[in-house]
C-alpha positions as CSV (number, residue, x, y, z in Angstrom):
1,X,52.8,-139.1,-2.7
2,X,56.5,-139.2,-2.9
3,X,59.0,-136.8,-1.0
4,X,60.9,-134.3,-3.1
5,X,64.7,-134.9,-2.5
6,X,67.2,-132.0,-1.9
7,X,70.9,-131.9,-0.3
8,X,71.4,-131.0,3.3
9,X,72.7,-127.9,2.3
10,X,69.8,-127.1,0.2
11,X,67.6,-127.9,3.4
12,X,69.6,-125.7,5.8
13,X,69.0,-122.5,3.2
14,X,65.2,-122.8,3.1
15,X,65.1,-123.4,6.8
16,X,67.6,-120.6,7.8
17,X,65.3,-118.3,5.1
18,X,62.3,-119.3,7.0
19,X,60.7,-121.0,4.1
20,X,58.1,-124.2,4.2
21,X,60.3,-127.1,4.6
22,X,57.6,-129.3,5.2
23,X,57.4,-131.1,1.6
24,X,60.8,-132.5,2.7
25,X,59.7,-134.3,6.1
26,X,58.3,-137.4,6.5
27,X,55.6,-136.2,9.1
28,X,54.2,-139.4,10.0
29,X,57.9,-140.4,11.9
30,X,58.8,-137.1,12.8
31,X,59.4,-137.1,16.3
32,X,60.4,-133.5,18.7
33,X,63.8,-134.3,20.8
34,X,63.9,-133.5,24.1
35,X,60.1,-133.4,25.0
36,X,60.3,-136.8,27.3
37,X,59.3,-135.4,30.8
38,X,60.4,-136.6,34.2
39,X,58.7,-135.5,37.5
40,X,60.6,-133.6,40.1
41,X,59.7,-132.3,43.6
42,X,60.7,-128.9,44.6
43,X,60.4,-127.2,48.0
44,X,59.2,-123.5,47.8
45,X,58.8,-121.1,50.4
46,X,55.3,-120.4,51.5
47,X,55.5,-116.6,50.2
48,X,56.9,-117.7,47.0
49,X,53.9,-120.5,46.5
50,X,51.5,-117.4,46.9
51,X,53.4,-115.2,44.8
52,X,53.3,-117.9,41.9
53,X,49.8,-118.2,42.5
54,X,49.2,-114.4,42.4
55,X,50.8,-114.6,38.7
56,X,49.3,-117.8,37.4
57,X,45.7,-116.4,38.2
58,X,46.6,-113.0,36.6
59,X,47.9,-114.8,33.8
60,X,44.8,-117.4,33.5
61,X,47.4,-120.5,34.0
62,X,48.3,-122.9,36.2
63,X,51.0,-122.7,38.9
64,X,53.2,-125.7,37.3
65,X,52.8,-124.0,33.7
66,X,54.1,-120.7,35.0
67,X,57.1,-122.3,36.8
68,X,57.7,-124.6,33.4
69,X,57.8,-121.2,31.2
70,X,60.2,-119.1,33.8
71,X,62.2,-121.8,34.0
72,X,62.5,-122.2,30.4
73,X,63.0,-118.8,29.6
74,X,65.9,-118.5,31.8
75,X,67.5,-121.2,30.7
76,X,67.3,-120.2,27.4
77,X,68.9,-116.8,28.1
78,X,71.8,-118.4,29.9
């Protein structure tokens, strides 16, 4: 099936209006930017690890997940 062709302005308008734009994308070659991971080591005080573990258990997620989520939220609002 051949993809429909539209101008970048039309594409942007549809995107901004939260319309479905998937018919204009080649999903076989689509890639998400900035998802490459890199391992880092961070030392936290014992009390902080305990609090992180408590919150992670409360939410049913891992310590790593909660750390990544909270840092992501803080960076988005910065």
